[in-house]
C-alpha positions as a printed Julia matrix, in Angstrom:
256×3 Matrix{Float64}:
  22.29  30.76  -18.9
  21.27  29.37  -15.57
  17.4   28.69  -15.63
  15.73  30.44  -12.29
  12.54  28.24  -12.02
  10.29  28.06   -9.2
   7.25  25.6    -8.25
   4.93  24.59   -5.63
   4.32  20.99   -4.17
   3.09  19.54   -1.21
   5.48  20.25    1.87
   7.04  16.5     1.85
   7.91  16.36   -1.71
   9.73  19.76   -1.83
  13.26  18.79   -0.75
  13.78  15.7    -3.05
  12.05  18.17   -5.81
  14.85  21.03   -5.18
  17.45  18.54   -5.21
  16.6   17.05   -8.62
  16.05  20.61  -10.19
  19.29  21.75   -8.9
  21.12  18.56  -10.4
  20.05  19.86  -14.01
  21.7   23.03  -13.33
  19.03  25.18  -12.36
  18.36  27.88   -9.49
  15.23  26.87   -7.56
  12.76  28.46   -5.54
  10.03  26.33   -4.01
   7.35  26.7    -1.85
   4.54  24.4    -0.06
   1.27  24.23   -1.93
  -0.88  21.86    0.02
  -0.67  20.41    3.3
  -1.59  16.64    3.51
  -4.12  15.43    6.14
  -5.51  12.16    6.84
  -8.6   10.95    5.27
 -11.76  10.44    7.33
 -12.72   7.34    9.36
 -15.91   7.23    7.3
 -14.04   6.94    4.28
 -11.79   4.33    5.21
 -14.51   2.35    6.73
 -16.51   2.62    3.35
 -13.66   1.49    1.19
 -12.65  -1.54    3.3
 -16.38  -2.77    3.21
 -16.21  -2.16   -0.4
 -12.69  -3.81   -1.01
 -13.4   -6.94    0.97
 -16.82  -7.52   -0.3
 -15.5   -8.77   -3.68
 -17.48  -6.32   -5.43
 -14.69  -4.15   -6.69
 -12.71  -5.26   -9.98
 -10.22  -2.56  -10.26
  -8.21  -0.25   -7.74
  -6.87   3.07   -9.61
  -4.28   4.41   -7.45
  -3.89   8.07   -8.37
  -0.69   8.85   -6.59
   2.01   7.62   -4.48
   0.71   9.59   -1.74
  -2.33   7.81   -1.58
  -0.69   4.35   -1.22
   1.08   5.8     1.87
  -1.85   7.34    3.39
  -3.45   3.5     2.89
  -0.51   1.93    4.77
  -0.23   4.48    7.36
  -3.86   3.86    8.33
  -3.98   0.25    7.87
  -0.34  -1.01    8.08
   1.36  -2.9     4.94
  -0.15  -6.53    5.84
  -3.55  -5.58    6.22
  -3.31  -3.03    3.05
  -2.36  -5.98    0.87
  -4.92  -8.03    2.34
  -7.55  -5.48    1.61
  -6.59  -4.99   -2.0
  -6.2   -8.52   -2.7
  -9.35  -9.31   -4.29
  -9.08  -6.49   -7.25
  -6.68  -5.75  -10.18
  -4.21  -2.63   -9.16
  -3.88   0.15  -11.5
  -1.06   2.74  -10.9
  -1.39   6.4   -12.58
   2.5    6.18  -13.14
   6.05   4.83  -12.37
   6.46   6.62   -9.06
   3.22   5.4    -7.84
   4.04   1.84   -9.03
   7.32   2.11   -7.1
   5.48   3.08   -3.8
   2.86   0.11   -4.33
   5.77  -2.37   -4.85
   7.61  -1.04   -1.57
   4.6   -1.66    0.54
   4.02  -5.06   -1.0
   1.38  -4.75   -3.96
   2.44  -5.1    -7.51
   0.51  -2.78  -10.24
  -0.96  -5.01  -12.88
  -1.68  -2.1   -15.09
  -0.07   1.33  -15.82
  -0.5    3.9   -18.85
   2.61   3.62  -21.09
   3.23   7.28  -21.84
   0.32   9.48  -20.37
   0.73   9.11  -16.74
  -1.99  10.84  -15.89
  -6.32  10.72  -15.39
  -6.55  10.83  -19.33
  -4.16   7.93  -19.73
  -5.95   5.69  -17.16
  -9.3    6.32  -18.9
  -7.64   5.72  -22.14
  -6.3    2.42  -20.68
  -9.15   1.15  -19.07
 -12.42   2.42  -21.18
 -12.43  -0.79  -23.12
 -12.36  -2.85  -19.98
 -14.63  -0.49  -17.78
 -17.84  -1.86  -19.08
 -20.14  -3.55  -16.33
 -16.88  -3.24  -14.02
 -16.64  -1.63  -10.6
 -13.23   0.66   -9.9
 -12.35   2.37   -7.19
 -10.37   5.73   -7.11
  -7.62   5.81   -4.55
  -6.69   9.52   -4.35
  -7.24  12.74   -2.61
 -10.25  14.31   -1.69
  -9.41  17.06   -4.68
  -8.93  14.91   -7.64
 -10.27  15.95  -11.05
 -13.5   14.81  -12.71
 -11.65  13.16  -15.39
 -11.19   9.44  -14.22
 -14.58   9.33  -12.74
 -16.48  11.03  -15.61
 -14.42   9.01  -18.2
 -14.98   5.64  -16.87
 -18.42   6.21  -16.07
 -18.87   7.04  -19.6
 -16.98   4.03  -20.55
 -20.02   1.89  -18.7
 -18.03   1.66  -14.99
 -19.65   1.85  -11.75
 -17.09   4.41  -10.13
 -16.21   4.45   -6.26
 -14.03   7.33   -4.85
 -12.21   6.58   -1.85
 -10.42   9.98   -0.64
  -7.36   8.28    1.05
  -6.09  11.82    2.34
  -7.46  15.33    2.25
  -5.76  18.59    0.81
  -5.91  21.65    2.56
  -4.08  25.05    1.31
  -0.84  26.17    2.51
  -1.95  29.36    2.09
   0.91  32.56    1.8
   4.18  31.23    3.18
   7.46  33.2     3.23
   8.23  30.89    0.59
   5.52  31.65   -1.61
   6.09  35.38   -1.02
   9.86  34.83   -2.33
   8.46  33.54   -5.48
   5.84  36.16   -6.09
   8.38  38.98   -5.59
  11.12  36.98   -8.04
   7.93  37.24  -10.69
   7.4   41.02   -9.87
  11.03  41.96  -10.03
  11.84  39.56  -13.1
  14.11  37.46  -11.44
  12.21  34.28  -12.42
  12.33  32.69  -15.93
   9.67  29.6   -15.41
   7.18  29.05  -13.12
   6.06  25.05  -12.89
   2.81  23.49  -11.69
   2.57  19.85  -10.73
  -1.34  19.64  -10.3
  -4.69  21.61  -11.51
  -5.06  22.38   -7.59
  -1.76  24.11   -7.04
  -2.08  25.92  -10.5
  -5.82  27.45   -9.21
  -4.15  28.67   -5.78
  -1.19  30.18   -7.24
  -2.94  32.29   -9.83
  -5.29  33.28   -6.83
  -2.51  34.35   -4.86
  -0.99  36.37   -7.66
  -4.41  38.16   -7.95
  -4.66  38.79   -4.6
  -1.17  40.17   -4.46
  -1.13  42.0    -7.58
  -4.41  42.68   -8.45
  -4.67  43.84  -12.12
  -1.4   43.16  -12.64
  -1.14  39.57  -11.95
  -1.81  38.44  -15.79
   0.71  40.78  -17.39
   3.09  39.26  -14.86
   2.32  35.74  -15.15
   2.72  36.43  -19.09
   6.06  37.66  -18.56
   7.39  34.42  -17.31
   7.01  30.57  -19.14
   4.97  28.56  -17.54
   5.15  24.63  -17.51
   2.69  22.02  -16.33
   3.32  18.64  -15.34
   0.72  17.01  -17.74
  -2.62  17.42  -19.5
  -4.84  18.16  -16.58
  -2.8   20.99  -15.26
  -2.33  22.37  -18.75
  -5.9   22.31  -19.25
  -6.49  24.13  -15.62
  -3.68  26.97  -16.57
  -5.77  27.41  -20.11
  -9.16  27.95  -18.29
  -7.29  30.37  -15.89
  -6.18  32.29  -19.06
  -2.69  31.52  -19.13
  -1.87  28.19  -20.98
   1.48  26.89  -20.31
   4.63  27.05  -22.84
   5.99  23.93  -21.46
   4.21  20.42  -21.24
   6.48  17.09  -21.13
   5.42  14.25  -23.16
   5.3   11.88  -20.0
   3.44  13.24  -16.78
   6.5   13.16  -14.35
   8.08  15.67  -12.29
  11.35  14.77  -13.99
  10.24  14.82  -17.12
   8.69  18.24  -16.61
  12.25  19.64  -15.45
  14.06  18.17  -18.52
  11.49  19.65  -20.75
  12.11  23.09  -18.89
  15.88  22.74  -19.05
  15.45  22.23  -22.88
  13.07  24.79  -23.63
């Protein structure tokens, strides 16, 4: 039986994500969850000053989008120069690939848990007395900052890009319609922020029926932070892959 699944992702990730899901034999609905906006001039100026001062020991890239945002602002050559004085940490394989494509090699990456938790576990014994800059969006969870701070690091945050809610689109309305009509088997989430926004959209649309409708389908989370957010919202996911990648989540869904 064909699995009918849906997901929300930033608009620039949707086409490749739909293609991957369909290659696994799934029937797919997808909607934009977030719009990606440039980081502020102040954020880039502050980050450049810190990175070129020699004070930063580790730079943690939280996504491939963060790499692409930096390169769009600085260009590849300046990007490499700015980060040349510190050790590069990647949150996962995709981010490592994007770094490599722009001229930087990640010296460290979690082995299995490609999430903020995995980075904290990996760096916790190295963090004491070090300065670590987090290169990510303006909407990252507190897991990295708090975990590394507790391990004794001085933590700087660099919002290389900003996220804005896409709001109610025609694509999102089709997903909500499919849930209401019983035409969806699995709803998948790729970030805590997108999970919160989707549940809010369900409640705005369906009111008191929202929770029952969400309970009528399986929920999938790309990793631990997203799974925890769904649990906080009252809907713990049935599917969480061992490795935190979109492909691993799709495979876990196909095998569920």
